[in-house]
C-alpha positions as CSV (number, residue, x, y, z in Angstrom):
1,M,192.5,105.0,91.2
2,S,194.0,102.0,89.3
3,D,194.7,98.6,90.9
4,M,198.3,98.6,92.2
5,R,198.6,94.8,92.6
6,T,200.8,92.7,90.3
7,P,199.1,90.2,88.0
8,L,200.4,87.4,90.2
9,G,198.8,89.0,93.3
10,K,195.5,89.3,91.4
11,V,195.5,85.6,90.4
12,R,196.4,84.4,93.9
13,G,193.6,86.5,95.4
14,L,195.6,87.2,98.6
15,G,194.4,90.1,100.7
16,S,196.5,92.2,103.0
17,A,196.9,89.3,105.5
18,K,198.3,87.1,102.7
19,E,196.2,84.1,103.8
20,G,192.7,84.6,102.3
21,T,192.9,81.9,99.7
22,E,194.4,79.3,102.2
23,H,191.6,80.1,104.7
24,F,189.0,79.8,102.0
25,W,190.2,76.4,100.8
26,R,190.8,75.0,104.4
27,I,187.2,75.7,105.4
28,R,185.9,74.1,102.2
29,L,188.2,71.1,102.5
30,T,187.3,70.5,106.1
31,A,183.6,70.8,105.2
32,I,184.0,68.2,102.4
33,A,186.0,65.9,104.8
34,L,183.3,66.2,107.4
35,V,180.6,64.7,105.1
36,P,181.9,61.1,105.1
37,L,183.3,61.4,108.6
38,S,180.0,62.6,110.0
39,L,178.1,59.8,108.2
40,F,180.5,57.2,109.7
41,V,180.3,58.7,113.2
42,I,176.5,59.0,113.1
43,G,176.2,55.4,111.8
44,W,178.6,54.2,114.6
45,V,176.7,56.1,117.3
46,L,173.3,54.7,116.0
47,S,174.8,51.2,116.0
48,L,175.6,51.7,119.7
49,R,172.1,52.7,120.6
50,G,171.2,50.9,123.9
51,A,174.7,49.6,124.3
52,G,176.6,49.7,127.6
53,L,180.0,51.1,128.4
54,D,181.7,47.8,127.7
55,D,180.2,47.7,124.2
56,V,181.4,51.2,123.5
57,R,184.9,50.3,124.7
58,A,184.9,47.2,122.6
59,S,183.8,49.1,119.6
60,L,186.4,51.8,120.1
61,S,189.1,49.2,120.5
62,E,188.9,48.6,116.8
63,P,191.6,50.8,115.2
64,L,189.4,52.0,112.3
65,V,186.7,53.2,114.6
66,A,189.0,55.0,117.0
67,L,190.9,56.7,114.2
68,A,187.7,57.7,112.4
69,V,186.2,59.2,115.6
70,A,189.5,61.0,116.4
71,L,189.8,62.3,112.9
72,F,186.2,63.5,112.9
73,L,186.9,65.4,116.1
74,I,190.1,67.0,114.8
75,V,188.5,68.0,111.5
76,A,185.3,69.3,113.1
77,L,187.2,71.3,115.7
78,D,189.4,72.9,113.0
79,H,186.3,73.7,110.9
80,M,184.7,75.2,113.9
81,R,187.7,77.3,114.7
82,L,188.0,78.6,111.1
83,G,184.3,79.4,111.0
84,M,184.4,81.3,114.3
85,Q,187.5,83.1,113.1
86,I,185.6,84.4,110.1
87,I,182.7,85.6,112.4
88,I,185.1,87.3,114.8
89,E,187.0,89.0,112.0
90,D,183.8,90.2,110.4
91,Y,181.8,91.3,113.4
92,A,184.3,92.3,116.2
93,H,185.2,95.9,115.7
94,G,187.9,96.8,118.1
95,E,191.4,95.5,117.3
96,G,192.2,94.6,120.9
97,G,188.9,92.8,121.5
98,K,189.2,91.0,118.2
99,L,192.7,89.8,119.1
100,V,191.5,88.5,122.5
101,L,188.5,86.7,120.9
102,L,190.8,85.1,118.3
103,I,193.1,83.9,121.0
104,L,190.2,82.6,123.1
105,N,188.8,80.9,120.0
106,T,192.1,79.0,119.5
107,F,192.5,78.1,123.2
108,F,188.9,76.9,123.4
109,T,189.3,74.7,120.4
110,V,192.6,73.2,121.6
111,A,191.1,72.6,125.1
112,I,188.0,70.8,123.7
113,G,190.3,68.8,121.3
114,I,192.6,67.7,124.1
115,A,189.6,66.7,126.3
116,S,187.9,64.9,123.5
117,I,191.0,62.9,122.4
118,F,191.7,62.1,126.1
119,A,188.2,60.7,126.4
120,I,188.6,58.6,123.3
121,L,191.9,57.2,124.5
122,K,190.5,56.5,128.0
123,L,187.5,54.7,126.5
124,T,189.7,52.9,124.0
125,F,192.3,51.7,126.5
126,G,190.2,51.6,129.6
127,G,191.1,53.1,132.9
């Protein structure tokens, strides 16, 4: 049987869900963004080796550090959610179970993100 898609549809590469290309690019862009962010966060954590809570708070009070750590968390959590979504879509077979897992994946990511950002804010501003 011949391909019934229009030439534009073939070029865009969109599947039946109409979001395949966007998902592909988002996971690649988050991976690329994680390289410098991860290096920064690893270097920052290593620089705090042996430091006390007051030193961590002082370091996080610097806007660049707080923003970089928060951005790292947001990008890493989005990357994790996208990767788990691919796994769930590929390996969960029942549509109902797949939907529940996708919802739980999103809720888990949001919950971890809120808790992490709250922890950064608490460390940054004290309390």
